[in-house]
SEFIZA-3560 file (N, C-alpha, C; in Angstrom, 3 decimals):
REM SEFIZA-3560
<numar><xx>16.479</xx><yy>11.002</yy><zz>0.578</zz><atom>N</atom></numar>
<numar><xx>16.536</xx><yy>11.776</yy><zz>-0.649</zz><atom>CA</atom></numar>
<numar><xx>16.511</xx><yy>13.256</yy><zz>-0.291</zz><atom>C</atom></numar>
<numar><xx>17.392</xx><yy>14.012</yy><zz>-0.897</zz><atom>N</atom></numar>
<numar><xx>17.384</xx><yy>15.467</yy><zz>-0.746</zz><atom>CA</atom></numar>
<numar><xx>17.221</xx><yy>16.052</yy><zz>-2.131</zz><atom>C</atom></numar>
<numar><xx>16.321</xx><yy>17.026</yy><zz>-2.246</zz><atom>N</atom></numar>
<numar><xx>16.029</xx><yy>17.636</yy><zz>-3.548</zz><atom>CA</atom></numar>
<numar><xx>15.617</xx><yy>19.083</yy><zz>-3.327</zz><atom>C</atom></numar>
<numar><xx>15.932</xx><yy>19.943</yy><zz>-4.273</zz><atom>N</atom></numar>
<numar><xx>15.629</xx><yy>21.370</yy><zz>-4.102</zz><atom>CA</atom></numar>
<numar><xx>14.173</xx><yy>21.705</yy><zz>-4.389</zz><atom>C</atom></numar>
<numar><xx>13.460</xx><yy>20.857</yy><zz>-5.125</zz><atom>N</atom></numar>
<numar><xx>12.057</xx><yy>21.141</yy><zz>-5.457</zz><atom>CA</atom></numar>
<numar><xx>11.219</xx><yy>21.187</yy><zz>-4.191</zz><atom>C</atom></numar>
<numar><xx>10.372</xx><yy>22.174</yy><zz>-4.085</zz><atom>N</atom></numar>
<numar><xx>9.543</xx><yy>22.360</yy><zz>-2.892</zz><atom>CA</atom></numar>
<numar><xx>8.159</xx><yy>21.757</yy><zz>-3.020</zz><atom>C</atom></numar>
<numar><xx>7.708</xx><yy>21.512</yy><zz>-4.230</zz><atom>N</atom></numar>
<numar><xx>6.370</xx><yy>20.967</yy><zz>-4.442</zz><atom>CA</atom></numar>
<numar><xx>6.445</xx><yy>19.446</yy><zz>-4.424</zz><atom>C</atom></numar>
<numar><xx>6.378</xx><yy>18.868</yy><zz>-3.218</zz><atom>N</atom></numar>
<numar><xx>6.477</xx><yy>17.433</yy><zz>-3.031</zz><atom>CA</atom></numar>
<numar><xx>5.227</xx><yy>16.946</yy><zz>-2.307</zz><atom>C</atom></numar>
<numar><xx>4.585</xx><yy>15.914</yy><zz>-2.883</zz><atom>N</atom></numar>
<numar><xx>3.351</xx><yy>15.393</yy><zz>-2.300</zz><atom>CA</atom></numar>
<numar><xx>3.499</xx><yy>13.885</yy><zz>-2.137</zz><atom>C</atom></numar>
<numar><xx>3.360</xx><yy>13.403</yy><zz>-0.898</zz><atom>N</atom></numar>
<numar><xx>3.444</xx><yy>11.972</yy><zz>-0.636</zz><atom>CA</atom></numar>
<numar><xx>2.155</xx><yy>11.293</yy><zz>-1.089</zz><atom>C</atom></numar>
<numar><xx>2.297</xx><yy>10.082</yy><zz>-1.606</zz><atom>N</atom></numar>
<numar><xx>1.119</xx><yy>9.350</yy><zz>-2.035</zz><atom>CA</atom></numar>
<numar><xx>1.413</xx><yy>7.884</yy><zz>-2.246</zz><atom>C</atom></numar>
<numar><xx>0.407</xx><yy>7.173</yy><zz>-2.762</zz><atom>N</atom></numar>
<numar><xx>0.514</xx><yy>5.736</yy><zz>-3.007</zz><atom>CA</atom></numar>
<numar><xx>0.160</xx><yy>5.461</yy><zz>-4.457</zz><atom>C</atom></numar>
<numar><xx>0.964</xx><yy>4.658</yy><zz>-5.127</zz><atom>N</atom></numar>
<numar><xx>0.730</xx><yy>4.303</yy><zz>-6.525</zz><atom>CA</atom></numar>
<numar><xx>-0.529</xx><yy>3.440</yy><zz>-6.612</zz><atom>C</atom></numar>
<numar><xx>-1.475</xx><yy>3.877</yy><zz>-7.440</zz><atom>N</atom></numar>
<numar><xx>-2.709</xx><yy>3.107</yy><zz>-7.622</zz><atom>CA</atom></numar>
<numar><xx>-2.752</xx><yy>2.408</yy><zz>-8.970</zz><atom>C</atom></numar>
<numar><xx>-1.914</xx><yy>2.851</yy><zz>-9.916</zz><atom>N</atom></numar>
<numar><xx>-1.911</xx><yy>2.220</yy><zz>-11.229</zz><atom>CA</atom></numar>
<numar><xx>-0.647</xx><yy>2.610</yy><zz>-11.994</zz><atom>C</atom></numar>
<numar><xx>-0.079</xx><yy>1.652</yy><zz>-12.712</zz><atom>N</atom></numar>
<numar><xx>1.026</xx><yy>1.907</yy><zz>-13.630</zz><atom>CA</atom></numar>
<numar><xx>0.613</xx><yy>1.341</yy><zz>-14.982</zz><atom>C</atom></numar>
<numar><xx>0.507</xx><yy>2.211</yy><zz>-15.989</zz><atom>N</atom></numar>
<numar><xx>0.125</xx><yy>1.784</yy><zz>-17.329</zz><atom>CA</atom></numar>
<numar><xx>1.289</xx><yy>2.055</yy><zz>-18.268</zz><atom>C</atom></numar>
<numar><xx>1.866</xx><yy>0.976</yy><zz>-18.794</zz><atom>N</atom></numar>
<numar><xx>3.010</xx><yy>1.115</yy><zz>-19.694</zz><atom>CA</atom></numar>
<numar><xx>2.539</xx><yy>1.209</yy><zz>-21.138</zz><atom>C</atom></numar>
<numar><xx>3.120</xx><yy>2.162</yy><zz>-21.870</zz><atom>N</atom></numar>
<numar><xx>2.909</xx><yy>2.293</yy><zz>-23.301</zz><atom>CA</atom></numar>
<numar><xx>4.149</xx><yy>1.808</yy><zz>-24.026</zz><atom>C</atom></numar>
<numar><xx>4.292</xx><yy>2.223</yy><zz>-25.277</zz><atom>N</atom></numar>
<numar><xx>5.443</xx><yy>1.797</yy><zz>-26.078</zz><atom>CA</atom></numar>
<numar><xx>6.761</xx><yy>2.279</yy><zz>-25.478</zz><atom>C</atom></numar>
<numar><xx>6.793</xx><yy>3.529</yy><zz>-25.018</zz><atom>N</atom></numar>
<numar><xx>8.022</xx><yy>4.092</yy><zz>-24.448</zz><atom>CA</atom></numar>
<numar><xx>7.792</xx><yy>4.813</yy><zz>-23.122</zz><atom>C</atom></numar>
<numar><xx>6.535</xx><yy>5.187</yy><zz>-22.862</zz><atom>N</atom></numar>
<numar><xx>6.207</xx><yy>6.004</yy><zz>-21.695</zz><atom>CA</atom></numar>
<numar><xx>5.176</xx><yy>5.303</yy><zz>-20.820</zz><atom>C</atom></numar>
<numar><xx>5.337</xx><yy>5.460</yy><zz>-19.515</zz><atom>N</atom></numar>
<numar><xx>4.371</xx><yy>4.926</yy><zz>-18.561</zz><atom>CA</atom></numar>
<numar><xx>3.599</xx><yy>6.062</yy><zz>-17.913</zz><atom>C</atom></numar>
<numar><xx>2.338</xx><yy>5.808</yy><zz>-17.596</zz><atom>N</atom></numar>
<numar><xx>1.539</xx><yy>6.733</yy><zz>-16.796</zz><atom>CA</atom></numar>
<numar><xx>1.418</xx><yy>6.128</yy><zz>-15.405</zz><atom>C</atom></numar>
<numar><xx>1.908</xx><yy>6.870</yy><zz>-14.420</zz><atom>N</atom></numar>
<numar><xx>1.875</xx><yy>6.428</yy><zz>-13.034</zz><atom>CA</atom></numar>
<numar><xx>0.857</xx><yy>7.279</yy><zz>-12.304</zz><atom>C</atom></numar>
<numar><xx>-0.215</xx><yy>6.644</yy><zz>-11.823</zz><atom>N</atom></numar>
<numar><xx>-1.274</xx><yy>7.357</yy><zz>-11.099</zz><atom>CA</atom></numar>
<numar><xx>-1.016</xx><yy>7.212</yy><zz>-9.602</zz><atom>C</atom></numar>
<numar><xx>-0.978</xx><yy>8.362</yy><zz>-8.909</zz><atom>N</atom></numar>
<numar><xx>-0.643</xx><yy>8.412</yy><zz>-7.493</zz><atom>CA</atom></numar>
<numar><xx>-1.798</xx><yy>9.035</yy><zz>-6.719</zz><atom>C</atom></numar>
<numar><xx>-2.311</xx><yy>8.305</yy><zz>-5.729</zz><atom>N</atom></numar>
<numar><xx>-3.354</xx><yy>8.819</yy><zz>-4.840</zz><atom>CA</atom></numar>
<numar><xx>-2.667</xx><yy>9.657</yy><zz>-3.771</zz><atom>C</atom></numar>
<numar><xx>-2.943</xx><yy>10.971</yy><zz>-3.777</zz><atom>N</atom></numar>
<numar><xx>-2.296</xx><yy>11.878</yy><zz>-2.827</zz><atom>CA</atom></numar>
<numar><xx>-3.233</xx><yy>12.253</yy><zz>-1.677</zz><atom>C</atom></numar>
<numar><xx>-4.361</xx><yy>11.560</yy><zz>-1.574</zz><atom>N</atom></numar>
<numar><xx>-5.297</xx><yy>11.782</yy><zz>-0.474</zz><atom>CA</atom></numar>
<numar><xx>-6.420</xx><yy>12.717</yy><zz>-0.852</zz><atom>C</atom></numar>
<numar><xx>-7.470</xx><yy>12.695</yy><zz>-0.066</zz><atom>N</atom></numar>
<numar><xx>-8.609</xx><yy>13.574</yy><zz>-0.294</zz><atom>CA</atom></numar>
<numar><xx>-9.301</xx><yy>13.334</yy><zz>-1.620</zz><atom>C</atom></numar>
<numar><xx>-9.185</xx><yy>12.112</yy><zz>-2.147</zz><atom>N</atom></numar>
<numar><xx>-9.812</xx><yy>11.807</yy><zz>-3.423</zz><atom>CA</atom></numar>
<numar><xx>-9.084</xx><yy>12.374</yy><zz>-4.630</zz><atom>C</atom></numar>
<numar><xx>-7.868</xx><yy>12.854</yy><zz>-4.434</zz><atom>N</atom></numar>
<numar><xx>-7.087</xx><yy>13.461</yy><zz>-5.513</zz><atom>CA</atom></numar>
<numar><xx>-6.058</xx><yy>12.476</yy><zz>-6.064</zz><atom>C</atom></numar>
<numar><xx>-5.962</xx><yy>12.436</yy><zz>-7.399</zz><atom>N</atom></numar>
<numar><xx>-4.997</xx><yy>11.597</yy><zz>-8.089</zz><atom>CA</atom></numar>
<numar><xx>-4.077</xx><yy>12.500</yy><zz>-8.914</zz><atom>C</atom></numar>
<numar><xx>-2.779</xx><yy>12.271</yy><zz>-8.799</zz><atom>N</atom></numar>
<numar><xx>-1.789</xx><yy>12.954</yy><zz>-9.633</zz><atom>CA</atom></numar>
<numar><xx>-1.244</xx><yy>11.907</yy><zz>-10.603</zz><atom>C</atom></numar>
<numar><xx>-1.182</xx><yy>12.254</yy><zz>-11.888</zz><atom>N</atom></numar>
<numar><xx>-0.652</xx><yy>11.332</yy><zz>-12.894</zz><atom>CA</atom></numar>
<numar><xx>0.664</xx><yy>11.871</yy><zz>-13.427</zz><atom>C</atom></numar>
<numar><xx>1.670</xx><yy>10.999</yy><zz>-13.432</zz><atom>N</atom></numar>
<numar><xx>2.979</xx><yy>11.353</yy><zz>-13.959</zz><atom>CA</atom></numar>
<numar><xx>3.268</xx><yy>10.523</yy><zz>-15.197</zz><atom>C</atom></numar>
<numar><xx>3.796</xx><yy>11.153</yy><zz>-16.237</zz><atom>N</atom></numar>
<numar><xx>4.247</xx><yy>10.446</yy><zz>-17.436</zz><atom>CA</atom></numar>
<numar><xx>5.765</xx><yy>10.369</yy><zz>-17.378</zz><atom>C</atom></numar>
<numar><xx>6.283</xx><yy>9.156</yy><zz>-17.214</zz><atom>N</atom></numar>
<numar><xx>7.729</xx><yy>8.950</yy><zz>-17.154</zz><atom>CA</atom></numar>
<numar><xx>8.092</xx><yy>7.792</yy><zz>-18.078</zz><atom>C</atom></numar>
<numar><xx>9.371</xx><yy>7.673</yy><zz>-18.382</zz><atom>N</atom></numar>
<numar><xx>9.790</xx><yy>6.615</yy><zz>-19.296</zz><atom>CA</atom></numar>
<numar><xx>9.606</xx><yy>5.239</yy><zz>-18.661</zz><atom>C</atom></numar>
<numar><xx>9.411</xx><yy>4.237</yy><zz>-19.513</zz><atom>N</atom></numar>
<numar><xx>9.329</xx><yy>2.856</yy><zz>-19.035</zz><atom>CA</atom></numar>
<numar><xx>10.631</xx><yy>2.472</yy><zz>-18.337</zz><atom>C</atom></numar>
<numar><xx>11.740</xx><yy>2.982</yy><zz>-18.851</zz><atom>N</atom></numar>
<numar><xx>13.045</xx><yy>2.701</yy><zz>-18.245</zz><atom>CA</atom></numar>
<numar><xx>13.095</xx><yy>3.210</yy><zz>-16.802</zz><atom>C</atom></numar>
<numar><xx>12.554</xx><yy>4.411</yy><zz>-16.553</zz><atom>N</atom></numar>
<numar><xx>12.539</xx><yy>4.967</yy><zz>-15.196</zz><atom>CA</atom></numar>
<numar><xx>11.678</xx><yy>4.113</yy><zz>-14.272</zz><atom>C</atom></numar>
<numar><xx>10.523</xx><yy>3.660</yy><zz>-14.762</zz><atom>N</atom></numar>
<numar><xx>9.647</xx><yy>2.797</yy><zz>-13.958</zz><atom>CA</atom></numar>
<numar><xx>10.395</xx><yy>1.529</yy><zz>-13.560</zz><atom>C</atom></numar>
<numar><xx>11.081</xx><yy>0.930</yy><zz>-14.526</zz><atom>N</atom></numar>
<numar><xx>11.823</xx><yy>-0.301</yy><zz>-14.259</zz><atom>CA</atom></numar>
<numar><xx>12.985</xx><yy>-0.073</yy><zz>-13.305</zz><atom>C</atom></numar>
<numar><xx>13.757</xx><yy>0.993</yy><zz>-13.529</zz><atom>N</atom></numar>
<numar><xx>14.923</xx><yy>1.280</yy><zz>-12.680</zz><atom>CA</atom></numar>
<numar><xx>14.513</xx><yy>1.571</yy><zz>-11.236</zz><atom>C</atom></numar>
<numar><xx>13.383</xx><yy>2.282</yy><zz>-11.067</zz><atom>N</atom></numar>
<numar><xx>12.904</xx><yy>2.627</yy><zz>-9.724</zz><atom>CA</atom></numar>
<numar><xx>12.071</xx><yy>1.506</yy><zz>-9.108</zz><atom>C</atom></numar>
<numar><xx>11.694</xx><yy>0.523</yy><zz>-9.919</zz><atom>N</atom></numar>
<numar><xx>10.893</xx><yy>-0.595</yy><zz>-9.419</zz><atom>CA</atom></numar>
<numar><xx>9.500</xx><yy>-0.174</yy><zz>-8.993</zz><atom>C</atom></numar>
<numar><xx>8.930</xx><yy>0.821</yy><zz>-9.674</zz><atom>N</atom></numar>
<numar><xx>7.620</xx><yy>1.357</yy><zz>-9.287</zz><atom>CA</atom></numar>
<numar><xx>6.524</xx><yy>0.352</yy><zz>-9.628</zz><atom>C</atom></numar>
<numar><xx>5.662</xx><yy>0.081</yy><zz>-8.628</zz><atom>N</atom></numar>
<numar><xx>4.533</xx><yy>-0.812</yy><zz>-8.844</zz><atom>CA</atom></numar>
<numar><xx>3.352</xx><yy>-0.380</yy><zz>-7.981</zz><atom>C</atom></numar>
<numar><xx>2.180</xx><yy>-0.886</yy><zz>-8.314</zz><atom>N</atom></numar>
<numar><xx>0.960</xx><yy>-0.571</yy><zz>-7.578</zz><atom>CA</atom></numar>
<numar><xx>1.161</xx><yy>-0.866</yy><zz>-6.097</zz><atom>C</atom></numar>
<numar><xx>0.728</xx><yy>0.078</yy><zz>-5.252</zz><atom>N</atom></numar>
<numar><xx>0.830</xx><yy>-0.081</yy><zz>-3.808</zz><atom>CA</atom></numar>
<numar><xx>2.056</xx><yy>0.566</yy><zz>-3.193</zz><atom>C</atom></numar>
<numar><xx>3.029</xx><yy>0.961</yy><zz>-4.024</zz><atom>N</atom></numar>
<numar><xx>4.244</xx><yy>1.598</yy><zz>-3.502</zz><atom>CA</atom></numar>
<numar><xx>3.948</xx><yy>2.983</yy><zz>-2.947</zz><atom>C</atom></numar>
<numar><xx>4.635</xx><yy>3.339</yy><zz>-1.874</zz><atom>N</atom></numar>
<numar><xx>4.604</xx><yy>4.704</yy><zz>-1.366</zz><atom>CA</atom></numar>
<numar><xx>5.650</xx><yy>5.490</yy><zz>-2.137</zz><atom>C</atom></numar>
<numar><xx>5.248</xx><yy>6.642</yy><zz>-2.671</zz><atom>N</atom></numar>
<numar><xx>6.139</xx><yy>7.474</yy><zz>-3.477</zz><atom>CA</atom></numar>
<numar><xx>5.945</xx><yy>8.937</yy><zz>-3.109</zz><atom>C</atom></numar>
<numar><xx>6.772</xx><yy>9.779</yy><zz>-3.673</zz><atom>N</atom></numar>
<numar><xx>6.627</xx><yy>11.228</yy><zz>-3.542</zz><atom>CA</atom></numar>
<numar><xx>6.517</xx><yy>11.801</yy><zz>-4.944</zz><atom>C</atom></numar>
<numar><xx>5.419</xx><yy>12.493</yy><zz>-5.221</zz><atom>N</atom></numar>
<numar><xx>5.261</xx><yy>13.198</yy><zz>-6.491</zz><atom>CA</atom></numar>
<numar><xx>5.983</xx><yy>14.528</yy><zz>-6.348</zz><atom>C</atom></numar>
<numar><xx>6.988</xx><yy>14.747</yy><zz>-7.188</zz><atom>N</atom></numar>
<numar><xx>7.752</xx><yy>15.995</yy><zz>-7.177</zz><atom>CA</atom></numar>
<numar><xx>7.310</xx><yy>16.791</yy><zz>-8.393</zz><atom>C</atom></numar>
<numar><xx>6.731</xx><yy>17.967</yy><zz>-8.147</zz><atom>N</atom></numar>
<numar><xx>6.137</xx><yy>18.754</yy><zz>-9.224</zz><atom>CA</atom></numar>
<numar><xx>7.045</xx><yy>19.938</yy><zz>-9.541</zz><atom>C</atom></numar>
<numar><xx>7.489</xx><yy>19.972</yy><zz>-10.789</zz><atom>N</atom></numar>
<numar><xx>8.330</xx><yy>21.065</yy><zz>-11.282</zz><atom>CA</atom></numar>
<numar><xx>7.595</xx><yy>21.704</yy><zz>-12.447</zz><atom>C</atom></numar>
<numar><xx>7.168</xx><yy>22.927</yy><zz>-12.268</zz><atom>N</atom></numar>
<numar><xx>6.402</xx><yy>23.590</yy><zz>-13.326</zz><atom>CA</atom></numar>
<numar><xx>6.833</xx><yy>25.039</yy><zz>-13.432</zz><atom>C</atom></numar>
<numar><xx>7.040</xx><yy>25.478</yy><zz>-14.654</zz><atom>N</atom></numar>
<numar><xx>7.384</xx><yy>26.882</yy><zz>-14.855</zz><atom>CA</atom></numar>
<numar><xx>6.133</xx><yy>27.744</yy><zz>-14.977</zz><atom>C</atom></numar>
<numar><xx>5.011</xx><yy>27.129</yy><zz>-15.323</zz><atom>N</atom></numar>
<numar><xx>3.737</xx><yy>27.846</yy><zz>-15.460</zz><atom>CA</atom></numar>
<numar><xx>2.616</xx><yy>27.087</yy><zz>-14.763</zz><atom>C</atom></numar>
<numar><xx>1.713</xx><yy>27.803</yy><zz>-14.155</zz><atom>N</atom></numar>
<numar><xx>0.508</xx><yy>27.209</yy><zz>-13.603</zz><atom>CA</atom></numar>
<numar><xx>-0.659</xx><yy>27.968</yy><zz>-14.224</zz><atom>C</atom></numar>
<numar><xx>-1.504</xx><yy>27.227</yy><zz>-14.922</zz><atom>N</atom></numar>
<numar><xx>-2.653</xx><yy>27.868</yy><zz>-15.610</zz><atom>CA</atom></numar>
<numar><xx>-3.934</xx><yy>27.567</yy><zz>-14.857</zz><atom>C</atom></numar>
<numar><xx>-4.870</xx><yy>28.500</yy><zz>-14.928</zz><atom>N</atom></numar>
<numar><xx>-6.184</xx><yy>28.356</yy><zz>-14.301</zz><atom>CA</atom></numar>
<numar><xx>-7.228</xx><yy>28.488</yy><zz>-15.393</zz><atom>C</atom></numar>
<numar><xx>-8.233</xx><yy>27.612</yy><zz>-15.347</zz><atom>N</atom></numar>
<numar><xx>-9.335</xx><yy>27.683</yy><zz>-16.322</zz><atom>CA</atom></numar>
<numar><xx>-10.659</xx><yy>27.641</yy><zz>-15.580</zz><atom>C</atom></numar>
<numar><xx>-11.644</xx><yy>28.323</yy><zz>-16.118</zz><atom>N</atom></numar>
<numar><xx>-12.994</xx><yy>28.288</yy><zz>-15.566</zz><atom>CA</atom></numar>
<numar><xx>-13.983</xx><yy>28.067</yy><zz>-16.712</zz><atom>C</atom></numar>
<numar><xx>-15.135</xx><yy>27.548</yy><zz>-16.374</zz><atom>N</atom></numar>
<numar><xx>-16.200</xx><yy>27.350</yy><zz>-17.374</zz><atom>CA</atom></numar>
<numar><xx>-17.124</xx><yy>28.533</yy><zz>-17.353</zz><atom>C</atom></numar>
//
């Protein structure tokens, strides 16, 4: 796979939760960190994503916000 996005993090799928139209895919990226992606159920099915799969989380964001308490 070749892609222009630079924010790519390798990880392992730990959970796929399907809703009516959207799935939440939880990816363990190491160090106790989990990244959650919301993608269509159709995309999950087409890509064959399931628990235990090795994947790459590709992060595309126009804004990054910081919050403190």
